[in-house]
N, CA, C and O atoms as CSV, one atom per row, in Angstrom:
chain,resi,resn,atom,element,x,y,z
A,1,MET,N,N,-17.056,-10.508,11.198
A,1,MET,CA,C,-15.789,-10.719,11.881
A,1,MET,C,C,-14.747,-9.744,11.334
A,1,MET,O,O,-14.628,-9.567,10.122
A,2,GLU,N,N,-14.016,-9.132,12.211
A,2,GLU,CA,C,-13.011,-8.160,11.827
A,2,GLU,C,C,-11.715,-8.862,11.438
A,2,GLU,O,O,-11.243,-9.765,12.129
A,3,ARG,N,N,-11.149,-8.420,10.305
A,3,ARG,CA,C,-9.874,-8.988,9.861
A,3,ARG,C,C,-8.720,-8.172,10.424
A,3,ARG,O,O,-8.799,-6.948,10.538
A,4,LYS,N,N,-7.664,-8.863,10.767
A,4,LYS,CA,C,-6.462,-8.184,11.255
A,4,LYS,C,C,-5.720,-7.606,10.060
A,4,LYS,O,O,-5.537,-8.282,9.048
A,5,MET,N,N,-5.299,-6.370,10.179
A,5,MET,CA,C,-4.575,-5.687,9.117
A,5,MET,C,C,-3.231,-6.380,8.899
A,5,MET,O,O,-2.507,-6.646,9.858
A,6,ASN,N,N,-2.894,-6.672,7.641
A,6,ASN,CA,C,-1.591,-7.271,7.398
A,6,ASN,C,C,-0.518,-6.182,7.443
A,6,ASN,O,O,-0.825,-4.994,7.352
A,7,ASN,N,N,0.716,-6.593,7.582
A,7,ASN,CA,C,1.811,-5.642,7.790
A,7,ASN,C,C,1.963,-4.647,6.656
A,7,ASN,O,O,2.154,-3.456,6.905
A,8,ILE,N,N,1.881,-5.109,5.415
A,8,ILE,CA,C,2.122,-4.208,4.289
A,8,ILE,C,C,1.006,-3.173,4.198
A,8,ILE,O,O,1.269,-2.007,3.902
A,9,SER,N,N,-0.225,-3.578,4.447
A,9,SER,CA,C,-1.346,-2.632,4.439
A,9,SER,C,C,-1.164,-1.587,5.528
A,9,SER,O,O,-1.371,-0.393,5.311
A,10,GLU,N,N,-0.778,-2.054,6.686
A,10,GLU,CA,C,-0.556,-1.147,7.810
A,10,GLU,C,C,0.590,-0.181,7.523
A,10,GLU,O,O,0.496,1.003,7.847
A,11,GLU,N,N,1.659,-0.669,6.923
A,11,GLU,CA,C,2.796,0.194,6.570
A,11,GLU,C,C,2.376,1.274,5.589
A,11,GLU,O,O,2.756,2.436,5.735
A,12,ILE,N,N,1.590,0.890,4.585
A,12,ILE,CA,C,1.130,1.859,3.587
A,12,ILE,C,C,0.272,2.935,4.250
A,12,ILE,O,O,0.482,4.128,4.027
A,13,ILE,N,N,-0.686,2.514,5.059
A,13,ILE,CA,C,-1.595,3.460,5.707
A,13,ILE,C,C,-0.841,4.391,6.651
A,13,ILE,O,O,-1.089,5.597,6.659
A,14,ASN,N,N,0.067,3.850,7.439
A,14,ASN,CA,C,0.857,4.689,8.350
A,14,ASN,C,C,1.737,5.667,7.591
A,14,ASN,O,O,1.871,6.823,7.991
A,15,TYR,N,N,2.339,5.212,6.498
A,15,TYR,CA,C,3.178,6.096,5.668
A,15,TYR,C,C,2.330,7.247,5.122
A,15,TYR,O,O,2.748,8.404,5.149
A,16,GLN,N,N,1.151,6.919,4.633
A,16,GLN,CA,C,0.284,7.956,4.084
A,16,GLN,C,C,-0.129,8.957,5.158
A,16,GLN,O,O,-0.168,10.160,4.899
A,17,LYS,N,N,-0.435,8.479,6.353
A,17,LYS,CA,C,-0.806,9.375,7.450
A,17,LYS,C,C,0.370,10.260,7.843
A,17,LYS,O,O,0.215,11.470,8.009
A,18,ASP,N,N,1.545,9.655,7.991
A,18,ASP,CA,C,2.729,10.396,8.435
A,18,ASP,C,C,3.188,11.444,7.430
A,18,ASP,O,O,3.705,12.493,7.814
A,19,HIS,N,N,2.997,11.161,6.135
A,19,HIS,CA,C,3.489,12.056,5.083
A,19,HIS,C,C,2.379,12.799,4.352
A,19,HIS,O,O,2.640,13.522,3.391
A,20,ASP,N,N,1.140,12.623,4.807
A,20,ASP,CA,C,-0.018,13.290,4.215
A,20,ASP,C,C,-0.042,13.111,2.687
A,20,ASP,O,O,-0.116,14.079,1.931
A,21,ILE,N,N,0.023,11.846,2.261
A,21,ILE,CA,C,0.066,11.508,0.841
A,21,ILE,C,C,-1.236,10.797,0.457
A,21,ILE,O,O,-1.577,9.767,1.037
A,22,PRO,N,N,-1.959,11.351,-0.523
A,22,PRO,CA,C,-3.194,10.694,-0.962
A,22,PRO,C,C,-2.903,9.441,-1.791
A,22,PRO,O,O,-1.785,9.239,-2.265
A,23,ASP,N,N,-3.912,8.621,-1.951
A,23,ASP,CA,C,-3.763,7.373,-2.709
A,23,ASP,C,C,-3.259,7.615,-4.128
A,23,ASP,O,O,-2.420,6.864,-4.626
A,24,THR,N,N,-3.762,8.651,-4.775
A,24,THR,CA,C,-3.361,8.887,-6.167
A,24,THR,C,C,-1.866,9.152,-6.287
A,24,THR,O,O,-1.219,8.629,-7.195
A,25,LEU,N,N,-1.314,9.950,-5.391
A,25,LEU,CA,C,0.112,10.257,-5.450
A,25,LEU,C,C,0.959,9.036,-5.101
A,25,LEU,O,O,1.971,8.777,-5.752
A,26,LEU,N,N,0.559,8.299,-4.098
A,26,LEU,CA,C,1.323,7.111,-3.718
A,26,LEU,C,C,1.259,6.063,-4.826
A,26,LEU,O,O,2.266,5.424,-5.130
A,27,ALA,N,N,0.107,5.883,-5.421
A,27,ALA,CA,C,-0.015,4.931,-6.536
A,27,ALA,C,C,0.909,5.341,-7.676
A,27,ALA,O,O,1.556,4.489,-8.286
A,28,PHE,N,N,0.975,6.624,-7.965
A,28,PHE,CA,C,1.867,7.131,-9.005
A,28,PHE,C,C,3.328,6.831,-8.666
A,28,PHE,O,O,4.086,6.377,-9.523
A,29,LYS,N,N,3.718,7.084,-7.425
A,29,LYS,CA,C,5.093,6.822,-6.987
A,29,LYS,C,C,5.448,5.332,-7.073
A,29,LYS,O,O,6.581,4.969,-7.388
A,30,LEU,N,N,4.450,4.473,-6.783
A,30,LEU,CA,C,4.676,3.029,-6.803
A,30,LEU,C,C,4.560,2.425,-8.198
A,30,LEU,O,O,4.926,1.270,-8.415
A,31,HIS,N,N,4.044,3.219,-9.150
A,31,HIS,CA,C,3.759,2.726,-10.502
A,31,HIS,C,C,2.689,1.647,-10.476
A,31,HIS,O,O,2.735,0.683,-11.240
A,32,PHE,N,N,1.710,1.830,-9.567
A,32,PHE,CA,C,0.540,0.961,-9.448
A,32,PHE,C,C,-0.668,1.781,-9.861
A,32,PHE,O,O,-0.617,3.011,-9.848
A,33,SER,N,N,-1.737,1.123,-10.222
A,33,SER,CA,C,-2.992,1.855,-10.412
A,33,SER,C,C,-3.572,2.135,-9.027
A,33,SER,O,O,-3.234,1.467,-8.049
A,34,VAL,N,N,-4.441,3.125,-8.965
A,34,VAL,CA,C,-5.082,3.443,-7.700
A,34,VAL,C,C,-5.898,2.240,-7.228
A,34,VAL,O,O,-5.960,1.952,-6.033
A,35,GLU,N,N,-6.522,1.545,-8.177
A,35,GLU,CA,C,-7.309,0.363,-7.833
A,35,GLU,C,C,-6.432,-0.719,-7.202
A,35,GLU,O,O,-6.831,-1.353,-6.225
A,36,GLU,N,N,-5.235,-0.929,-7.762
A,36,GLU,CA,C,-4.313,-1.923,-7.188
A,36,GLU,C,C,-3.929,-1.540,-5.765
A,36,GLU,O,O,-3.906,-2.385,-4.870
A,37,LEU,N,N,-3.629,-0.266,-5.565
A,37,LEU,CA,C,-3.266,0.209,-4.235
A,37,LEU,C,C,-4.427,0.009,-3.256
A,37,LEU,O,O,-4.222,-0.450,-2.132
A,38,HIS,N,N,-5.631,0.352,-3.681
A,38,HIS,CA,C,-6.806,0.159,-2.825
A,38,HIS,C,C,-6.992,-1.311,-2.472
A,38,HIS,O,O,-7.301,-1.647,-1.329
A,39,ASP,N,N,-6.805,-2.181,-3.453
A,39,ASP,CA,C,-6.964,-3.620,-3.206
A,39,ASP,C,C,-5.938,-4.135,-2.207
A,39,ASP,O,O,-6.254,-4.979,-1.369
A,40,ILE,N,N,-4.721,-3.635,-2.290
A,40,ILE,CA,C,-3.679,-4.048,-1.348
A,40,ILE,C,C,-3.991,-3.508,0.052
A,40,ILE,O,O,-3.877,-4.232,1.041
A,41,LYS,N,N,-4.383,-2.239,0.126
A,41,LYS,CA,C,-4.697,-1.634,1.421
A,41,LYS,C,C,-5.890,-2.294,2.087
A,41,LYS,O,O,-5.917,-2.442,3.308
A,42,SER,N,N,-6.878,-2.691,1.294
A,42,SER,CA,C,-8.080,-3.303,1.855
A,42,SER,C,C,-7.937,-4.816,2.006
A,42,SER,O,O,-8.857,-5.493,2.464
A,43,MET,N,N,-6.793,-5.329,1.622
A,43,MET,CA,C,-6.460,-6.748,1.705
A,43,MET,C,C,-7.346,-7.602,0.805
A,43,MET,O,O,-7.534,-8.792,1.057
A,44,GLU,N,N,-7.891,-6.988,-0.246
A,44,GLU,CA,C,-8.620,-7.749,-1.256
A,44,GLU,C,C,-7.638,-8.511,-2.138
A,44,GLU,O,O,-7.978,-9.530,-2.739
A,45,LYS,N,N,-6.419,-7.998,-2.202
A,45,LYS,CA,C,-5.354,-8.593,-3.019
A,45,LYS,C,C,-4.095,-8.668,-2.177
A,45,LYS,O,O,-3.749,-7.716,-1.478
A,46,SER,N,N,-3.421,-9.784,-2.242
A,46,SER,CA,C,-2.122,-9.905,-1.583
A,46,SER,C,C,-1.051,-9.560,-2.607
A,46,SER,O,O,-1.017,-10.142,-3.691
A,47,PRO,N,N,-0.183,-8.622,-2.274
A,47,PRO,CA,C,0.863,-8.267,-3.233
A,47,PRO,C,C,1.864,-9.405,-3.398
A,47,PRO,O,O,2.182,-10.113,-2.443
A,48,ASN,N,N,2.355,-9.569,-4.622
A,48,ASN,CA,C,3.397,-10.567,-4.837
A,48,ASN,C,C,4.718,-10.005,-4.308
A,48,ASN,O,O,4.787,-8.845,-3.901
A,49,GLN,N,N,5.749,-10.820,-4.317
A,49,GLN,CA,C,7.029,-10.406,-3.713
A,49,GLN,C,C,7.624,-9.184,-4.411
A,49,GLN,O,O,8.204,-8.324,-3.750
A,50,ASP,N,N,7.490,-9.093,-5.731
A,50,ASP,CA,C,8.000,-7.922,-6.448
A,50,ASP,C,C,7.279,-6.656,-5.997
A,50,ASP,O,O,7.906,-5.615,-5.801
A,51,GLU,N,N,5.969,-6.747,-5.835
A,51,GLU,CA,C,5.194,-5.596,-5.377
A,51,GLU,C,C,5.563,-5.215,-3.950
A,51,GLU,O,O,5.659,-4.032,-3.624
A,52,VAL,N,N,5.767,-6.204,-3.110
A,52,VAL,CA,C,6.195,-5.926,-1.728
A,52,VAL,C,C,7.532,-5.213,-1.734
A,52,VAL,O,O,7.724,-4.253,-0.988
A,53,ASN,N,N,8.456,-5.666,-2.560
A,53,ASN,CA,C,9.776,-5.031,-2.643
A,53,ASN,C,C,9.659,-3.579,-3.105
A,53,ASN,O,O,10.328,-2.699,-2.563
A,54,ILE,N,N,8.816,-3.326,-4.099
A,54,ILE,CA,C,8.614,-1.969,-4.599
A,54,ILE,C,C,8.038,-1.083,-3.493
A,54,ILE,O,O,8.487,0.043,-3.281
A,55,ILE,N,N,7.046,-1.612,-2.803
A,55,ILE,CA,C,6.402,-0.838,-1.728
A,55,ILE,C,C,7.415,-0.523,-0.629
A,55,ILE,O,O,7.532,0.626,-0.204
A,56,LYS,N,N,8.134,-1.523,-0.176
A,56,LYS,CA,C,9.113,-1.302,0.913
A,56,LYS,C,C,10.213,-0.337,0.486
A,56,LYS,O,O,10.647,0.499,1.279
A,57,GLN,N,N,10.664,-0.445,-0.751
A,57,GLN,CA,C,11.718,0.453,-1.249
A,57,GLN,C,C,11.201,1.894,-1.326
A,57,GLN,O,O,11.914,2.835,-0.978
A,58,THR,N,N,9.985,2.053,-1.773
A,58,THR,CA,C,9.411,3.401,-1.898
A,58,THR,C,C,9.121,4.015,-0.545
A,58,THR,O,O,9.318,5.216,-0.360
A,59,LEU,N,N,8.663,3.226,0.395
A,59,LEU,CA,C,8.309,3.756,1.717
A,59,LEU,C,C,9.515,3.971,2.619
A,59,LEU,O,O,9.408,4.629,3.654
A,60,ALA,N,N,10.640,3.430,2.241
A,60,ALA,CA,C,11.845,3.542,3.078
A,60,ALA,C,C,12.387,4.951,3.143
A,60,ALA,O,O,13.394,5.195,3.808
């Protein structure tokens, strides 16, 4: 069964596509590990509110 992409994952992926930013650079900008970023993008992990705020602030 296919899972629907959550909003934050979709925002991250679209931002990366629009700005041609690899996971390593975005993880560095967010002060996350690459593994944390991958987990959020793949929806293996739900970001807490602080992480959501950091992501939204960085992508803005």
